[in-house]
C-alpha angles and dihedrals in degrees: 000000000000108000091214091059095049097081090048092051092046090050092054091048091051091047092052092045091051092049091049092050091048091050091048091050091049092050091048090049093052098032094133092056092049091049090052089050092048097073098054089041092055091044090054093048095046101041102028109030099024095064090055086081087070094055089091087073086078089066096045139067090244121210120176093219091056097043126219098295093040095054118099117265111237101167116209096350094113092050092049089049090054094046091051094045118113087230095058099084093043098049094043092047092048092047094049092043094053093040096050092042089050093048093049093046101039105035099068095041098076090047092052093046093047092051092046091052092044094055093046114107095193106091094189092052090046093052093047091048092049091049093049094047095044097051099072089061090069093056110106120239092247092052091044092054089046089054091048093050091046094049093047097043108134093224108033103012119124092227094054091043087058092046093051091045088058091051100263131122124260115259127209094220096182091056094056110083093203092062096053098085094049093047091049095046102042095044086054091049090054092047101046108027096087095047094045091052091067094080091050091049088053090050091049090050089060093057109109113254088213090071090057092045091052091047091049090052088053089053099253115163122232091255092053091049089054091050099044103030113020099041095048088046094059096034095097090052092047093050093049091049091047090054091049092048091052088051091068098028093126093049095093106180109273098198097053095042092046093050092047094047124105133161091264097057098032091107091072101020100057105104132171094267095052092042089051089052093047095053096036104044114355101058122079091239096052111197109198094177093053092047091049091051090053091050091046090051089052092051093049091053090051090051092050091048095051092048092049095045091045090052092049092048091049092050098048104027103020087231119118145142092246 
């Protein structure tokens, strides 16, 4: 070994040893915090990254008796089958239609509610409003769908009772395909707006009061202070949440859609998630490889969307996830 290089090598070894000892000391010092972090970390590894091993089923003619590695490799055959399927256009169109409709309708609502609560000077009214708007979030999906079906029932539903009282005819809303998207989206807006406004209220609380005081001295109205102080103050939070929402845009909730589905509204209610379930588990000839390919396609579209939206946000707002 070259004698001149020996001190340099020894210096690197000492530097790495020192870094290791410092990291060990830091971990020991904050051991409780690392233990708290360990559970969600393991959950993520087991239930998020672990199942990725099974994605290769999408590229195989999977048979349970042969196992994953023993099943025949067929490449992109399952994806081509899905793209050529007569259901492809319908399920993709329905999924995108519901997802975009839901994003447009639901994304601004928490911001509007948070600002309205923030400008309110009546603490009692604010607390009651927060309590009333938060509570629907804790209703389970099954109960929520039960409430929707009960309210829209053509014979005993409150909505149809009101329609008939005003001289109209009862409508079986769940049997009309054109109503499905609106029922799905606006029931979700009612359920999640209050809860989703919490993060915006926290962001508004971080806005400096000195900015409002200076604006009031300059004669700015409350509306102008909302436009020029509150909205810019929560804009970084809103952009980050918008990017995250676009990252799972195609993941239209399976449980709620599935429970609201019936043969009469299937034309507009069949989305990728429910179609994947129907071909992968529900049908007599369950095709796990085909269902996995559909789910993989959905995930790839979500990945492309989050990358594109993140790039656009970074270009125009200088706010991004990475």
